[in-house]
C-alpha positions as CSV (number, residue, x, y, z in Angstrom):
1,X,70.2,85.1,103.4
2,X,67.0,83.6,103.6
3,X,68.0,81.9,106.7
4,X,68.8,85.3,108.4
5,X,64.8,86.9,107.3
6,X,62.8,83.6,108.9
7,X,65.0,84.1,111.5
8,X,64.2,88.1,112.9
9,X,60.6,87.2,111.3
10,X,60.0,84.5,114.0
11,X,61.5,86.6,116.7
12,X,59.3,89.9,115.6
13,X,56.4,87.5,115.9
14,X,57.2,85.8,119.0
15,X,57.5,89.3,121.0
16,X,54.3,90.8,120.0
17,X,52.6,87.7,121.0
18,X,54.6,87.4,124.4
19,X,53.5,91.9,124.8
20,X,50.2,92.2,126.6
21,X,50.1,95.9,124.9
22,X,48.4,99.0,126.6
23,X,49.0,102.8,127.2
24,X,51.6,104.4,129.3
25,X,50.6,107.5,130.7
26,X,50.3,111.2,130.7
27,X,51.8,113.4,128.7
28,X,55.7,114.4,129.0
29,X,57.9,117.2,127.4
30,X,60.5,115.0,125.5
31,X,63.1,116.4,127.7
32,X,61.5,114.9,130.4
33,X,61.1,111.7,128.8
34,X,64.6,111.6,127.9
35,X,65.9,112.4,131.3
36,X,64.1,108.8,132.3
37,X,66.3,107.0,129.7
38,X,69.0,105.5,128.6
39,X,71.0,103.5,125.6
40,X,69.9,100.6,124.2
41,X,72.1,99.3,121.5
42,X,72.4,96.1,118.9
43,X,74.4,93.2,120.8
44,X,77.2,94.2,117.7
45,X,77.0,98.0,118.4
46,X,76.4,99.3,115.2
47,X,73.0,100.8,116.1
48,X,71.1,102.3,119.8
49,X,67.9,104.2,120.7
50,X,67.3,105.6,123.6
51,X,64.6,104.0,126.2
52,X,63.6,104.1,129.6
53,X,66.4,103.3,131.8
54,X,63.8,99.8,133.4
55,X,63.5,98.2,130.2
56,X,64.8,94.8,129.7
57,X,66.4,93.5,126.2
58,X,65.1,90.5,124.9
59,X,67.5,88.2,122.5
60,X,66.1,88.1,118.7
61,X,68.9,86.1,118.0
62,X,70.5,88.5,115.3
63,X,73.5,90.6,116.6
64,X,72.3,94.2,114.3
65,X,68.9,93.5,115.8
66,X,67.5,94.8,119.7
67,X,64.6,94.6,121.2
68,X,63.6,95.5,123.9
69,X,60.0,96.0,126.6
70,X,59.5,97.6,129.8
71,X,59.1,95.1,132.8
72,X,55.6,94.5,133.2
73,X,55.7,93.7,130.1
74,X,53.3,96.2,128.1
75,X,55.6,98.1,125.6
76,X,57.8,97.2,123.3
77,X,60.6,98.4,121.1
78,X,62.2,96.7,118.5
79,X,65.4,98.6,116.2
80,X,66.1,96.6,112.9
81,X,68.4,96.8,111.2
82,X,69.3,96.2,107.7
83,X,72.2,96.1,106.1
84,X,73.2,97.2,102.0
85,X,76.1,95.4,101.7
86,X,78.3,92.2,102.7
87,X,77.6,88.8,104.3
88,X,74.3,90.9,106.3
89,X,72.9,92.0,103.7
90,X,69.0,91.3,103.5
91,X,67.7,94.1,101.5
92,X,68.3,95.5,98.3
93,X,65.9,99.0,98.9
94,X,63.6,100.4,101.5
95,X,60.6,98.9,99.4
96,X,61.7,96.0,99.7
97,X,62.4,96.4,103.8
98,X,59.0,97.8,104.4
99,X,57.5,94.6,102.2
100,X,59.3,92.2,104.8
101,X,58.0,94.5,107.1
102,X,54.2,94.4,106.2
103,X,54.3,90.6,105.5
104,X,55.9,89.5,109.0
105,X,53.3,89.5,111.3
106,X,49.7,90.5,109.4
107,X,51.0,94.9,109.6
108,X,48.5,97.1,108.1
109,X,48.7,100.8,107.8
110,X,45.6,102.8,108.9
111,X,45.9,105.3,106.5
112,X,46.3,108.3,109.5
113,X,49.1,110.7,107.9
114,X,51.9,110.6,111.0
115,X,55.0,113.3,110.9
116,X,58.3,111.6,110.4
117,X,60.6,112.1,113.7
118,X,64.1,113.6,113.4
119,X,66.8,111.0,113.3
120,X,70.3,111.8,113.6
121,X,72.0,110.6,110.6
122,X,68.9,108.8,108.7
123,X,67.7,110.5,105.8
124,X,64.5,109.7,103.9
125,X,62.8,109.3,107.0
126,X,59.1,108.0,107.5
127,X,56.7,107.3,109.9
128,X,53.3,105.2,110.0
129,X,51.1,104.3,112.6
130,X,49.3,100.7,111.9
131,X,48.0,97.4,113.8
132,X,49.7,94.2,114.0
133,X,47.8,91.1,114.3
134,X,49.5,88.1,115.3
135,X,48.4,84.4,116.0
136,X,45.3,86.6,117.3
137,X,47.1,88.7,119.2
138,X,46.2,92.6,117.8
139,X,48.6,95.4,118.8
140,X,48.9,99.2,117.4
141,X,52.4,100.2,116.3
142,X,53.9,103.0,115.4
143,X,56.9,102.9,112.7
144,X,59.6,104.7,111.8
145,X,61.5,104.2,108.7
146,X,65.5,106.1,107.6
147,X,68.0,104.5,106.1
148,X,72.0,106.1,105.8
149,X,74.9,105.1,104.0
150,X,75.2,101.3,106.0
151,X,71.4,100.3,106.2
152,X,68.2,100.5,106.1
153,X,66.3,100.9,109.7
154,X,62.3,100.1,110.5
155,X,62.0,101.2,114.7
156,X,59.3,99.8,115.7
157,X,57.0,100.8,119.4
158,X,54.0,98.4,120.0
159,X,50.9,99.8,122.8
160,X,47.9,99.1,122.7
161,X,46.9,102.5,122.3
162,X,49.0,104.3,119.8
163,X,48.2,107.4,121.1
164,X,50.0,110.5,121.2
165,X,51.9,109.9,124.1
166,X,53.4,107.3,123.2
167,X,54.3,108.9,120.3
168,X,56.1,111.3,121.8
169,X,57.4,108.5,123.9
170,X,58.7,106.9,120.3
171,X,59.9,110.2,118.8
172,X,62.0,110.9,122.0
173,X,63.4,107.9,122.1
174,X,64.4,107.9,117.9
175,X,66.1,111.6,118.7
176,X,68.9,109.8,120.8
177,X,69.5,107.3,117.9
178,X,73.0,106.6,116.9
179,X,75.0,104.5,114.0
180,X,78.0,103.4,114.5
181,X,78.9,101.6,111.2
182,X,82.4,99.6,111.2
183,X,84.6,100.5,108.4
184,X,84.2,97.7,105.8
185,X,87.3,95.9,106.0
186,X,88.6,94.8,101.5
187,X,91.7,93.5,100.9
188,X,90.4,93.3,97.1
189,X,92.1,96.1,95.0
190,X,91.0,95.5,91.6
191,X,90.1,98.5,89.4
192,X,86.2,97.5,88.1
193,X,87.4,97.3,84.3
194,X,85.0,96.1,81.7
195,X,87.0,92.8,81.7
196,X,86.1,92.5,85.1
197,X,82.7,93.5,84.6
198,X,82.7,90.5,82.2
199,X,83.7,88.0,85.0
200,X,80.9,89.3,87.5
201,X,78.2,89.1,84.9
202,X,78.2,85.6,84.0
203,X,77.7,84.3,87.8
204,X,75.6,87.6,88.2
205,X,72.3,85.7,88.5
206,X,73.8,83.7,92.1
207,X,75.5,87.2,93.1
208,X,71.7,88.1,93.6
209,X,70.0,85.4,94.6
210,X,72.5,85.8,97.1
211,X,72.2,89.1,97.7
212,X,75.8,90.1,97.1
213,X,76.8,93.1,94.9
214,X,77.5,92.1,91.4
215,X,79.5,95.1,90.6
216,X,81.6,94.2,92.9
217,X,84.7,91.4,92.0
218,X,83.6,88.4,94.0
219,X,80.5,89.9,95.0
220,X,82.0,90.9,98.9
221,X,84.7,92.5,99.9
222,X,87.8,90.1,100.8
223,X,87.9,90.4,104.6
224,X,88.1,88.2,107.7
225,X,84.0,87.3,107.4
226,X,83.3,86.9,103.9
227,X,86.7,84.4,104.2
228,X,84.9,82.5,106.8
229,X,81.4,82.4,105.4
230,X,82.8,81.3,101.9
231,X,85.1,78.8,103.5
232,X,81.9,77.1,105.0
233,X,79.9,77.7,101.6
234,X,82.5,75.9,100.1
235,X,82.7,73.0,102.0
236,X,78.4,72.2,102.0
237,X,78.3,72.7,98.6
238,X,80.8,71.8,97.2
239,X,83.2,70.2,99.3
240,X,86.2,71.8,99.2
241,X,88.4,73.1,102.1
242,X,91.4,73.6,100.9
243,X,93.7,74.5,97.7
244,X,94.1,70.9,96.5
245,X,90.8,70.2,96.5
246,X,89.5,73.8,94.9
247,X,92.0,73.1,91.9
248,X,90.4,69.5,91.8
249,X,86.9,70.4,91.6
250,X,87.5,73.7,88.9
251,X,88.9,71.2,87.1
252,X,86.2,69.1,87.1
253,X,84.0,71.8,86.3
254,X,86.0,72.8,83.0
255,X,87.1,69.1,81.9
256,X,83.8,67.2,82.9
257,X,81.4,68.9,84.8
258,X,77.2,68.2,85.1
259,X,78.2,68.5,80.8
260,X,79.4,65.1,80.9
261,X,76.5,63.3,82.5
262,X,74.2,64.6,80.5
263,X,75.6,63.7,77.8
264,X,76.5,60.3,77.7
265,X,72.3,59.8,79.4
266,X,71.2,61.1,76.4
267,X,73.7,59.6,73.8
268,X,72.5,56.2,75.7
269,X,69.2,57.1,74.9
270,X,69.8,57.8,71.4
271,X,71.6,54.7,70.7
272,X,68.5,52.9,71.9
273,X,65.9,54.6,69.7
274,X,64.7,57.3,71.6
275,X,64.7,59.6,68.4
276,X,62.1,57.1,67.5
277,X,59.8,56.8,70.0
278,X,56.8,59.3,70.0
279,X,56.8,62.3,72.7
280,X,54.0,60.7,74.6
281,X,55.8,57.5,75.2
282,X,59.4,58.6,75.6
283,X,58.6,58.1,79.6
284,X,58.0,55.1,79.2
285,X,60.9,54.4,77.1
286,X,63.2,55.7,79.8
287,X,62.0,53.3,82.0
288,X,63.4,50.8,80.0
289,X,66.8,51.4,80.0
290,X,67.0,53.0,83.5
291,X,65.8,52.4,86.9
292,X,64.3,55.7,87.7
293,X,61.0,56.8,89.3
294,X,57.9,57.9,87.4
295,X,59.3,61.5,88.2
296,X,62.5,60.7,86.6
297,X,61.6,59.6,83.7
298,X,59.7,62.3,82.8
299,X,62.6,64.2,84.3
300,X,64.7,62.7,81.4
301,X,62.5,62.8,78.4
302,X,62.0,66.1,78.8
303,X,65.9,66.7,78.6
304,X,66.4,64.0,76.0
305,X,63.7,67.0,74.2
306,X,66.4,70.3,75.5
307,X,69.6,67.7,74.2
308,X,67.4,67.0,70.7
309,X,66.9,70.8,70.1
310,X,70.4,72.3,71.5
311,X,72.8,69.4,70.9
312,X,75.7,67.9,73.1
313,X,77.0,71.3,74.2
314,X,73.4,72.2,75.8
315,X,74.6,72.7,79.2
316,X,77.7,73.9,78.4
317,X,77.2,77.6,79.8
318,X,76.0,76.0,82.9
319,X,79.4,74.5,83.9
320,X,81.2,77.1,82.7
321,X,79.8,80.2,84.7
322,X,79.9,77.9,87.6
323,X,83.9,77.9,86.9
324,X,83.8,81.5,86.6
325,X,81.5,81.6,89.9
326,X,84.0,79.3,91.9
327,X,86.8,80.8,91.3
328,X,85.2,84.4,93.0
329,X,84.5,82.3,95.9
330,X,87.9,80.3,96.4
331,X,89.3,84.0,96.0
332,X,86.9,85.0,99.4
333,X,88.2,81.8,100.8
334,X,91.1,82.7,100.3
335,X,92.2,79.6,98.8
336,X,93.3,81.9,95.6
337,X,94.7,85.2,95.9
338,X,93.3,88.3,94.1
339,X,96.1,87.6,91.5
340,X,95.4,84.6,91.0
341,X,92.0,84.4,90.5
342,X,91.6,87.5,87.9
343,X,94.1,85.3,86.0
344,X,91.9,82.2,86.4
345,X,89.1,83.9,85.8
346,X,90.3,85.1,82.4
347,X,91.8,82.1,81.3
348,X,88.5,80.8,81.7
349,X,86.2,84.1,80.0
350,X,88.4,83.7,77.1
351,X,87.3,79.6,76.8
352,X,83.8,80.6,77.2
353,X,83.2,83.7,75.5
354,X,83.6,82.1,71.5
355,X,81.0,79.5,73.0
356,X,77.8,81.9,72.5
357,X,77.2,84.8,70.6
358,X,75.3,86.7,73.6
359,X,74.6,87.3,77.3
360,X,71.0,85.7,77.0
361,X,72.5,82.4,74.3
362,X,75.2,81.9,77.5
363,X,72.2,82.8,80.0
364,X,69.7,80.2,78.3
365,X,72.5,77.3,78.1
366,X,72.9,78.0,82.4
367,X,69.6,78.0,83.0
368,X,69.0,74.8,81.0
369,X,72.2,73.1,83.3
370,X,70.4,74.7,86.3
371,X,67.5,72.5,85.6
372,X,69.2,69.2,84.9
373,X,71.3,69.3,87.7
374,X,68.4,70.9,90.4
375,X,65.8,68.8,88.3
376,X,63.1,71.6,88.7
377,X,62.3,74.7,87.0
378,X,64.6,77.6,86.5
379,X,62.1,80.7,86.0
380,X,62.5,82.0,89.1
381,X,66.9,82.2,87.9
382,X,65.4,83.5,84.8
383,X,63.3,86.0,86.1
384,X,66.3,87.6,88.5
385,X,68.7,87.6,84.5
386,X,65.5,89.3,83.5
387,X,65.2,91.7,86.5
388,X,69.1,92.4,86.5
389,X,68.6,93.3,82.7
390,X,65.7,96.3,83.0
391,X,68.3,97.7,85.8
392,X,70.2,101.5,86.1
393,X,73.8,98.8,86.6
394,X,72.4,96.4,84.8
395,X,75.8,94.4,84.9
396,X,74.9,93.0,81.4
397,X,75.4,96.5,79.7
398,X,79.0,95.2,78.9
399,X,79.1,94.0,76.0
400,X,79.2,90.2,75.7
401,X,81.9,90.8,72.7
402,X,84.4,92.6,74.7
403,X,87.9,92.2,74.1
404,X,89.2,90.3,77.3
405,X,92.6,91.1,78.2
406,X,94.7,91.8,81.5
407,X,93.6,94.9,83.2
408,X,95.3,94.4,86.6
């Protein structure tokens, strides 16, 4: 998801810099303006607006965005679609969309109240007039925000002077907005019971970081798009390419995982006298036991402190939560059927639930494991967890001690 965001930001910047923006002639009625316009659609055909017939589209590299400018390169329009769910989800709210727009290219609103145009099929439509400054190029822009059930939208118009004529042009263009949202294909049939909510909650932090839906089993609709995405991701991150490697990797996570190496390393340090070493001298002690860099020695010293406080089971939550998440990935990738994924999730959930007393205890262990594996702070994931707990649809509202049973 983050790569997608960077891509569109770079595209918007490039287009704005390339346009030498200026005015567009005398006043015309909306009917006169529309008479010289035709439909311009996103590459995937899911949304369109009207622009002058002689305008030319510019490739933004994203199928659900559309950019066009006039022949002289003096005026520009960009239609941006931020899908609310699925593999292309890029934002969770209109506020997030606005933050992305305003941070992408030095956009500032000028404080002038602008009447929002009527946009067919959109709700919560609002308009702003402001300025953008990118790499020394300044332009006035008119932004229209709105949403449908399928996506959040931003329609941008740029000119040297965003005067009444230009705004009238933008409103005429918006008046012909059309959305052709595809029907969502989803092979998932399971009812979202408390047991399934428990499954989802066990890996909700990563689901949220991926921009997926933690209220849906596995986080995405099960279809060909998510199948291709997850097969690629599993190969890249887990070296899983088929059912056999999927089973093998899951078995490793459940029987060994990162907790095994953690305990072996910490036990070795303990057996060699680490517990007798003052805390400020432990990094030097690690150097005597392992061939590691200074940073690695400091990390291992911190890990030993974790081991002292929480013992050999310090990271168990990390491996079990990841195992639960793997099963959901296997389902999306087509390596497990829905029935197999649910049955295996129940088996793992019943195994891990008694090991912790609450969601906080489980997530604390998960985050310690993340720090061990990633060798970096878990503060970002901790913040996601705390944010999720504050939401109306808090995935952790399901009782940790829910009676886990087969409900499918």
